[in-house]
Each structure stands twice: as structure tokens, then as C-alpha cells.
N, C-alpha and C positions, 0 to 999 in steps of 0.2 A: 285733499284730503278729509274729511268728514270726522270731526271731530265734535262728543259730544257733549250736552254744555256742565259748565261748569262749576256751575249752585249745585251741590246734591241737593236741594229739593222740589230744582225745576229743570232734572234732566228730562233727557228724551223718553233714559229706561222704563222711568219709574211713571210716569204723566203715560207711555205710549202699551204699561204693562197694564194699567188700571183700564186704559181705557177700551182694551182689545175685550178687560174681561165682564165687560160691562154692554157691554154692545150686543151680546151669547140671550141676554133677555130684559134690555132695556124696554121693552115693550108692555114685561109682564109683572118685574122687579121696580124701574126704577119710576119714583115720580116727578113727579116737576119740584117736589120741595122735599127731594133727596138729590137734589144735583146741585155742584158746583154752580152757584150764580158769579155773575162782576160784581156787584153789588153785597154779594154774601161777603168778599174774599175783601170787597174793600172797607168791613165793616169790620173782616176780623185786621183786617189791615193795624187799620184806629186804635183796633182796643189794643187789640199789643204794641203798640207805640206808645201808648197810655202807663202802660203797665211796664213797661221798660225805664220810660220818664220816673215815674212815681219809683221805680226799686236805684235809678241813679241819683235819682233828688235828697235818701235816705242816706245812703255814703256819703254824697258830697253836704247830705250837713254835716254829719259827725266826724268828714275829714275837717270840717272849717272849726270844727269843736276841740280835735284835739287828739281824734284817732285816727291812726295808719295805715291808710286806705290800699295799699301796696295790697295785706291779706284778700281781701274785699275782689281785688279785683281778679289777681291771678284765680284763686278758686275761680270767681264768678267765671271767670275763660276758658275753665278748665274743662267745672259743669257742661256752660255752655259747649263744646265741643265736642262732650258726650252725647248730648239731648240733641247734636246735630246729625250726629252718629248713628244713633237711633232712630232718626223718624229718617232719615234718605234710605236704610233700609227696611221701615215699617211703616209708611205715610200713616194706616190706616191705623196709626193715635197717637197722628199730627194734635189731634183735638187737644192730647192732652199737654203732646209736648209741648208747641209751641208758644203756650203761658209757660210756663217753666223757663222757657230757653229765653223770651225776653227776661223774665224776671233776675233768671242769674247775670245773665251778656247786661240787662240792668247795676250788679255789679260790681263790673268790666269795667262800665261806660262809667259810670258816676267817681268810681277811683283814678279812673286815668286820667278820667276830666280834672279831678282837681288837685291835682300830680301835676297837671300843665300849668292851673290857670296860678295857681301857685307861684310858679319858677315862668307865667309867663303873660302881667298880667292886662283882662279882655281878649284872652285867645279862643276861649270856648265857645262866645253871645259865637266870633267872626264863624266857628267852624260850625257853628247848626246854620249858622244863616249862608253858608258858602254852601253842606248840604243841602238843607231844602230848596237852595235855587234851583241847583243845583240836576234838582230829581221832579221841579217844575221844568226844564225849558227841557231835560228829556222826556220827558211825558208829555208835553208838547209836537214835540221834535214825532212824534210814535203817534202817536193820537193823530192830526196832523199827515199824516203820512212822510212828511219829510225825510224821514230820515226811517227806511224799507227793513225790514228784521232778514233781508236774505241768507241764503244756503252758505255761501262761501260771509257773508258780510259775520254767524253765527263763529265758522268754522278759525277764521282771524283773527274776529274777540278769542275765544276761552285757548286759541294756541297760545296767545302773549297772556293769559293771566294763568296757564300752566306753567308759563316763562316765566312771572312771575313768581310764584307760589316758591316754583323750585330753585330762581334766585333765591329769594327769603332765607329759606330752606340750607344753599349751599354753609350763604355766610354765616349764617347763627352755627352753625356746627366747626366751623370756619372759628371762630369771634370764640367760643369755649373752648377748642386744642388748641388752639393754637394764639393766640391773642392778638390777629389778624384782626384788624377792621374795617368793617365792606367801607367800599367806596359811596355807599348809600348813607353814610353814619356824616356824623360833623352837617357842618353848613359849608359846603361847598358848592363852586357853580354844578358839576356836575354831580353830587348828593341831590342837588336842591331839583334837578334837568332830571332827575332819577326820581324823584317825588311825583312830579308834575304830571308824568308817565306813569306813572300808578293811579294816581285819580281821571283820567282819559279814561284807561282800561274801567276800570271801575264803574266810571258813570256806563263806561258802551255797556258793561252788563250789565242796566239797567232795562233796555232797551230785549236782551234776553230771555229776563225775568218779567215782562211784561207780555212778551207773546207767546213764551208758555204757561203765563196766566189765559191771555184769550184763546190759545186753544185750546187748555185745558176746558175752559169753558164752554167752547164751537162746541169741541168731545161729546160734550155732557158728562160729564167726571161723576166721580159720587163726593158728598156735602165735605167727608174729609176729605176732599182735599184745597176746598178753599184756604183752611187752618194749615194742609200743607204751599199753597201758592203761599200766602204770605209771607209766610216764618221764611221761605226764603228770597221774597221783597224784605223784611228787615236785616238777613244775612247781608245785603251789599252793602243795603244806607247802615249800619253800620259798619265796615268797610272804610265806606266812602272819609263818613267822618273824622276818623281814625287814621287816613293819611293827608285828611286836613287839619287834625292836630300837627300834625307831623314836617309836615311843606308849613303851614303856622309859625310853627316853633323853627324851625332854617332861620327863616325869614326875621323874626322874630330877633335870633337872635346876632345878625351880622348885625347886628343896626349899634 
């Protein structure tokens, strides 16, 4: 079974369609300075990270000075999701949508980080450190070809990611309409095990992100795909960070 990439910013359809369009007139229309490059994607990823961090720090500061962080967190998550959906269908607007996503997602990250930190002091720095370490390890494994992104690898990771998303959605609906408490809530052994599994899958998605960015560069896609690729990588990192927060909170509550 051959799945497409789960990340809407790094899916095969968006990259392949753009590639085919550019290959038709690549000799006469697309110059090197108009093509997607690895350095350009890295620079844009760093910029998005700085925007997200700055936005998160503002909400963090406001939360610890008396403001309720729930509203900006929910609002940022909703707007961020809308920008994700728009960019998935209109990647050519990514140069505008990606910075907007980073700023609004920063509101979400800053809000939930303040909430978790108030409940479990020191948890945020642990989650940030775990996220960076995981990113560095995955990047090293990919760069030195220790982990190779084959079609079977993609299929397994994407299938697992879709299964997680479906489980989260169904559990959320059940908890709203029936009062049922999903097994991944709380700090039981099963709940902690599920969090570990989700973190592993989120980390494996980083390999898919690296692979699609590399393919985009090799296929000489247009310059705006640097923003598209950088945004997709940020989505995975945000997901990974949130899951680390959830896992660490479960472990802390058991003590």
C-alpha cells in the first residue's frame, strides 16, 4: 500500500505537481536564483522558528503577569490550522502564509507552555531540550544515511500517523458526547506508553520532512517552495514538542 506524505506541506502531490510545471520551461523561465535551495530552506526554517519563539515568549510573559493564556492558545491554534489548510492547497502563497503560521502557532505554543509550566515547574525546558535533541539525532541519522527513507518506510510512518490522528479525533468526540475518558488521558502505564509511541512516530516524520525537502531541491522547484518546506518542518517540530510536554507531564504527575 503506497500512502502519500501525511504532512500537508510535504506531500508528494504538491511537490510533484510543482515539479512537472517547472520542468516544461525550466531552461528559459527558471533561473538558479528562482529555484528552491537547501540553504534557502534552512534560512527560512530558522526565521520561522525565531518568529514562533518571539510570539510564544510574548504570551509566556503575559501569562506570568496575570493574563489567562487559554484564549490566545486556542485562537492561535485555530488560525494556524486555517493557514495550514490554505497553504496545502495554495503553496505559491507560502511566503506570506508561513510567517503568519509561525506567529499564530507561537501564541498556541506560548499559551500551553505557560499552562504546563505553572502545573509542573521546569517541564518546558525539558520538553524544549528533548525536542532539539530528537531533531539533531534524526538529522544526523538522515544525513549520514543511517536511516534511509524508502517507499516502505514512508508507507509505515504515514499509516501510523493517520492512525494516531484518527484515534485522537474519535477519542475527543467520545469524550465530548459520552463523558468517556480515553486511555491516553491520565498517567497510567498505558497512557505513558501511548505517548512514547506517538513521540516515536512524530520523530520518524522528521525523516519524511528531510527527504521531501531534499527531493524538492533536486527537482529544482520554485523559490516559494522553500517556505513551503520550512513550514512543513515546523509543523512536525511543534507536534513533537507538544507530545513531549504531554509525556513529561504524565511522568511528573506520577511522582
